[in-house]
N, C-alpha and C positions, 0 to 999 in steps of 0.2 A: 411279532414272527421277525427271521431276518430278508433283507433282498430276498436271497438265491432262496428262501424256502416259501417266503409268498412266490416266488416263479413257477417253484416246481409244482406247491400244490393249485395256483391258479392252471398250468399246463394239465396236473390229474384231472381238473373238472371238466377243462372240454374234448379231455382223449373217452372219457368215458360217456359223451354223448355225440361223439363225431367216427362217422366211420366214413371205411376206403370206401369212395364215388370214383369209380376212372372215368363214369361216363359223363360227370358234373367236370373231374377235369379236362377229360379231353375239350369235353365247351370252351372252357376258359379259358384254354390253349391257342383259339382255334379266335376266340374273339384279341385275344394282348396282339396272336398275330398281324389282323385285319386292324386293328385299331393302332399295331406301332409301323404297320409299313410307312406311314402318312407321315408324323413326324422325322423318321427314318431319311426322310430325302436330303437334309436338311447340307447333309456332308458335301450332298451333292451341288447343294439350289444356293452354298452361300456362295463358291466359288462366281457361280453363272451368273446370279441377280450380282452379287457387286460386277463384274463385265455386264450385263445390260445396261445397265443405270448408273453402272459408272462414278462407282460410290467406295472410299477408302474399306482396307480388310475392317477397323475398327467398328464403321458403320452400319457395312455386312454385320458383323458377328455380331448386334443389337439383336439380329433377327432371331439367336438362339435364346436372349432373355424372354423376348419377346414369346415366346412358344412355352418360357420354360417357369415366369417366374405364375402365370394364374395358380399354379397348383400347390401354389402358399399357401390354398384353401382347402386343399384336401383335406386335411383333418375335422374343419365342419361339415363336408361335406359324404365323408366316411360317418362323422358323428349323427346326421341326417340320416343316413340310406338303414342304418343300424336301426336305424327308431323308426320308420316306415318299411319299405322296399329297398335289397338292393338290384331291384330285375331290370327296372327302365332303365339303372342311371349305364347298369352293361351291353344296355340292349342299344340304345337309341347315341350312346358314344362315338362307335368305328363311322355307322354312316357319316355326323356331324364333322370329326379330322376331315374325313377324307372330303367330303365339299367343299372347306376350309382349304385343305394344302392343296385340293386337287386346280385350285384356281393362284395358285399364285403363280404360274407360271404366264399369264394374261393381265399379270398387277403393272399398269403405267408407273408406279409412283412408289417411292421405299415406306415410304406411313402405308400406304393400302396393301401392303407386302404384309406388316409390321404388325396393322386390322386383326386379317386374319388367320394371322400363326396367332392373336390373343385368342380369338375364337378360337382354335386346333386347340390351346394351349386347357380350356378352360371346357372344352373336349376331354383331354387326358385328366382335367383332373377330374373328373365325377369317373371313370372309366378304372381309373386304380386302384383306390383305394377301398372300396365296393366289388372290387373284383381278387383285389389280393383277402382281404377277407372271405368271398366264396370259398375259395380253392383251401383257406385256412377251414374251414366247413369239410368240404368236399374230401382234402387229405387225409382227415382226421391223425392214426399214431405217424402215418406213414407222410409226415408235413412236409421233410426237406424234399423228397420223390416229392410230393404234390406243387412242391413251388418253384420243383428245379422244371419241370415237363411243362408248366405256365410260361415259365421263363426262355421254356426254349420256345416259346413261343413268340417270345419278341422278340430273341437274336435271328431266331430262321427270317422276323420282319426284315431287321435292318441288313441281313447278312444278302436276301436277295433288294432290297429296294435301290442301294446304290447301283447296280448294274439295272433296274431295270429302271431307272432316272435315267441313266446316262444312255441307255437306246433310245428313249424317248427325244431329250433332244438331239442325240444324233441326226435323230430320223424324223424329227418333227415337230423339233424343235419347243423349245419353254410354252410354242401354244399351242402346244400337242396334250400338256400336263391334265387340261379333264377327261380325259380317256382313261386316263387309268384310278376316275374315283370307282371303279364297278365292282372292285373286293371288297370297297365302305359298306357300298350301299347294301351290295351285296347280301354280309355276315349281318348287319340289321337286320336285316328278314329271317333270315337263318334263326336269329337268336333266339327272336317275337316268337316265333314256333316252336322251340325246342328247350330253350333254356326255361329251368323250371325252378322256382325259391323258395316255395313255401317253406318247405320245412327248415331252411335254414332262414329265413324270416323270421319264424316263430321262436325261434332257439335264443336270436339277437335281443329282439323287443325284450322278452323276458329276463335277458339281461341285463342289456340295458337303462331299464331300469330301477336296478341295485347299486347300478354305481357308480362309486365318484374317480373321476376318472386323479385327478389331482392325488388324494389320499392314496393310490392305487402306487402311482407312478414315485408318488412319495417314499413310500417302501420298497418300492424296485430300480432306485435308484441309482446305487450304481452299475445294473445289467444295463441301466437307462444310458447314461452314459457314454458305456461300452458301446453300444448299439449305436449311437449318435456320433460315436467320435470315427466309429472305423467305415460307413458310410461318409465324411464327411471325405478322407483320407483316402479310399478308394474311386469318392466320384472325381475329385481333384485326379487322378493318372491317368482315371482314365476317359478322361474330358476330353483333353490337347487330341491323341488318337481319331477317336468316337469326331468330331466335329473339323478339325482342320489338317487330317491325313493328306485328304487330296491337295487341299491347297502344300501343302511340305512336301509332296510330290511333283507339284505343278513348276514348283520356285525352285526344283532340283530338273528340272529338263525333262522332266517323263511325261508322260502320255495323258492326256484325260482318261482313258479305255484301262492305263494301268493303274493310275490314283483311283478309279469308281471299284478297280480288282480286286487292289491291295486291299482298299477299305471295307469287301467285302469276303475278301480272307480270312479279317481279323475280327468283322461280326462272327463270321464264318464259325466263329474258334467258340465263341464263344454258348453256342449250342449245346457244344462237349461241358466246356471248362462250368454252363451253369447244368448239366444235366452230372456231370461229374462229383462236380463240391455238393450239390443240394446236397445229394442224396448219400453220398462220404459224410458229409455232415450229420447225419442222421447215426451214423453210429461210433464216428471219433470224436461229436459234439463240434457247437454251430465253434466254442473260441478256438476251435483246432484245426479247421477248414481255412477261416480267416487269419491264422496267422501263417498256413501256408502260401494261402493266397498273396498277402501282404509279404512276405521275405524275398519269395521265386519274380515277384512282378521289375522290381526296380533294374535290377543285373542284365534280366534279360532288353528290355524296353531302349538299355542302357550297348548293350552289342550292338542291338537290331540302326539305333543310332549312328553307331561309330564304323559300319561295316553297308548297310545299304548304298546298292548301285548301282540301282535298278535295274537289277538280273530279276527272273522269278523263281531264282533260291531265297530270296528274300521272305517270300509268300509265305511260306514252312513256317522259316522265324515267326512273321507275325499269330500264322496260330499258335502259334504256341506263346508266344506273349499274351495270346485272347484267353487260351484253356487256363492261363494261373491268373491273371486280374479281373474277369467278368461273377467267378463262383458269386462272388461277394452279394453279387445282385441278385440273385436268388437270397442265399445263406442269413443275409439283414434281415428281409422278410417275412424267412422263419420263423428267424430269433424273434421279432418284434411283435406275433404271434405267441409262443414261447413265453414273451414276461410279462403277456396281459392280455388269453385270452379270452377273455371278459371281456375287452373290449376292444375285439379285432381290424375293426374299422376306423377310428377314430385313433389309432396305435400306427395302423398301417397308414393311413395314409401322414400322420405327420412322420412318421420315417420318407415316404414318399415327396410329402416337402422335401424335406433337410436336402434328400437328392438334387431336386432338381434349382432349389434356388440358389443353391452352390455349386451348381452345374453350368448356373446364365453367373455366379460371379465369377469363377475363376474361366469363364467364355469371355466377359469382357475382361480382363485383366490380361488373358492370353491374348487375345485379339491384341488391346493395348502394346505390349510389353513385345510384339514381336515384329507392330508397327516400326517401333520403337531400335528396335539392333536386329531386327530378325528372323523368323517362322526360325529356320534351324538351332540358333541360340537361344530362343524363349525352347523349342522342346528339350533341351540338353537340363533345363530351367524346373524341366519337371518329375524327372526322370525321379527322385528319392522321395516323391511324395506317398508312395504305396506304404511306407516302411514308416510316415505319420500313425499309422495305424493299429500296433505292436503293440506301445502300451494298453488302449484302446478294445483293445481282445484280452488283453490280461485281467481286463476288469470282470468281462464275463466266465459264471461258475463252466468249473469244464465241463461237467455234466450237462448243462443245457442244453439240451437237443438232444442227449441219446437216444435210441430206441434199444426200449424193455424188452426182453430176452419175448415174453408174454407177444409182442406185438407179432414179433417177421414170422 
């Protein structure tokens, strides 16, 4: 059986055992929001910690890989979760992330900041692969929509996080950050009482015993390469505005409030982009949604850099950029479930690990380039990154992810 046929057969197998579970999808979106609220502080924390500790942008940019690199173990944690229970991974992670990230404001040295970020990164690694696998089960045949709703929780967190942290720093300084841990602790408590994964865990354990992941990926290598290439290209395009937009605007003389609101506008667009892109991919296929994103992002980002003048009219343009740039976050996770529904945890973990590791590399490289040539020139160098995803998207079968009439 060819790669396309194997992936389609696997998807049909998963669809026979999965049904649409809106309660489960909503719980996972809440879990995603409460967890991702804390890593989303980084866009504001990087310049704040840089100023507080008096370090270079390159050293401050090490905060990004400290948070992201632990995610390299996500495939392993997804593998373990599939063979045990995904519940505890999802329940505990928001609380651990809250405790670690909320303590950064009172850290006296960069080394302690990086250590706390490593702890948060491990919580993130423990959360994402099992969570995405659960969304795959809860979503049933509406996988793109379910993944879009799940990702909307994360995008909402990224939207409100810069404004929340900017307000806390403005009124209480960085020393007031421990107050924001309440959301993550409340989320872990609510998930403990309401999240039930017994049926999903039973399915995962049955499938895990018979799956040989290396063989599975070898059989489906073409869509798998398309998936990973699309993840790399999209991550390269999103990382600079996600982590350095505030710094870019401060360098151009804009206020901290304007920078925080601009970053929130960019993140807010991800809610719309993810929901539209994920749902659209159920109808036009994952390949079509990825191609639309790749071809639309580069010219819009170039337009923003060419016209940015600190006015409020720039914020709608940032929203449009985000609507085009962010759909691959949900589409690629749905695609990972399409390619290997028998191994949702490991493949989702591998997809996420690739994204986080590439994000760390791009962040460090961007920080070094920005120190050398200036942050504005560094942004211009990344404009075409999304276009690199076009040839990889073309490796994905056109019909993969399309919703069958019977499931509508």
